[in-house]
C-alpha angles and dihedrals in degrees: 000000000000109000117241142158129231116279112264094030130095143200116231120216120217090261091051093047089053090054091048090049088053090058094044091047092056092048094046090052093050094044092053091047086060093049100256120152126219121251136178129192132187121283090237130047134188108278091235088060092059108033120091093021102091104043129254096300094044093053089056090058097054112116105229122204117222117231118255121255098026090139093053097066124120120250095265092049091046090056091054091046090053089055091051091046091052090054091052090053093050098054142337102304134156126206127172088216089071107019135009102161138052140185111262114267095201139346099250100072093046087049091054090048090051093050092052093048093047101031094125093053098049131085110226133254083050115199116195138168124199132189114189141123123270131192133223128176091228130143105267118238139140108318092002120095137170092227116037141144126255126194114200137185118191139173116202127183098041132085094192116128087218084084092058090049092050092050090052088052090051089056093049094045093049096050090043090056090048089051089229110167130214096026115167119189107201123200134188138149130246087215088061089050090050087053089050089057090049096054089047087059089243106102091154091053097064093115091047090053092045094050091050095047090048087068096052094107091049104042104018128228093298090057092045090051091054091048092049089051090051088053090054098250109158118245091244088056092048090051090051092050091051091050093049097048091046094064110124139186135076119333092262092045090053092050092050092051091047090053088057096044097041102030093120091067119077089196092056092047091050090052092049090051090050092052093047093050092046091053090048092054091043092054089053091052104036125109118227091225094065109101101191117117118236110208134180104225116186092191092060107111113160102207099221112116099222099067114105108164139013113009128193138194131181129210135169117224089200092076131025099238112122123240119346095189143008146160145136151184120311115186100177106034099110087043086071086069097041103271108116130196095025108131120193142177131196147165133211133210118214097224096186095050092044088052091051092049094048091045094049091049092043091234099142113111115256121259095023089139094058107108101150113062098188136017120207112215114230117228094164135231115040093355089056093053092048090049090054091055091048091048091053091052090052093050091048087057091053096257115138106233139162135182122223100252098217131058097233134141115314092233092057092051091050091049088053091053091048094048090050090048090235104170099208137038126194116209118197120185134160094285095049090047092050091051093041089238138116137224108233117199121194106214093199099053098022090231115146126188138171110238143165113261089250092054091046090052090051091053094047092048091051093057 
């Protein structure tokens, strides 16, 4: 049988893992600068924890795990299982007789579940970051996978918009350190979107409008119009939506125009105030060296049900890839699990898409895949034993070193070092062993010199 992996998943070579670690390392450093603590949760959650939290479309993309022992049931039990299975095939339906668990869809809902379970152990506001894979039963395509990593930062237990401003700064700082060009950090408010539904005389259609707007980048305004019509939004309402999302100008100019156009809606005015205050805090925190653009975008919707306030999404205009990050305020998320009045806000980094963008633009630092700094050539017998002692001295000094394990032809050992991009090779023959020295060859310059072990260590430490 020809080996393969499931569609929408990938293997990562050592070089690719090093590049991913580069991204995660930058984010970890920034998160901890901002006082966030690390957290991990299980790959699978109870199905009841996940369903009903992501909207109708999100629920369809949850990977459900079948219960064990379904094939061992007696005839009567099998008949009932067949009935349950038929229901699952007809429409989205969950039954503990067939499935009780699922792979996590994102990191936010598991985080809310964790907070509720450990509320008496945590100091609030609780600031956590989390870097783990998630799974979605989506159609695989460029930049969209069924298994991918998310990297989240959340603050729960505080309603202050300072948190939103800091998370925006985290985005800008991270992409500045990655030297990623053309980054646009878009912000909006779900309250403003609720106000949009109100002035369209469709206050109960807020989610329908949001789901349609969330597809604007993919299907264009014509496609959104058709979807709004299918969701029974009146033409006058569709015209109003088009007028609102077409507002241009600076962030403040947009907010002033929106106040005029949407002033009859208290929800819209509350959203505008949130955005204005968030921008004010952000301006007090921002660094002038950050090049990312912060943009109020009224068409930004973020289709997930649990957002209630400011929402954010990040794209790079340098590569056509879709969003590389997003998040927002969720006032009632822990309330889903019984813990009321616990507001939170968080953002997520799309690690896989960020990787693809950096890779396409060739922005990863050179030599990330170099793990071994020096290879000791193996000539066997006494030279081999002496090389082992030298290697241990190098490792004690914090120098990554390995010895070729087999006494094979010298050329083959050198080809191995070259293929691995190992920058230095130590050659130890009878003369070097007799003098308690080593021959150190620089693979980049071709220079080779006989040195004491101490001098060789000094050179290797200086590289």
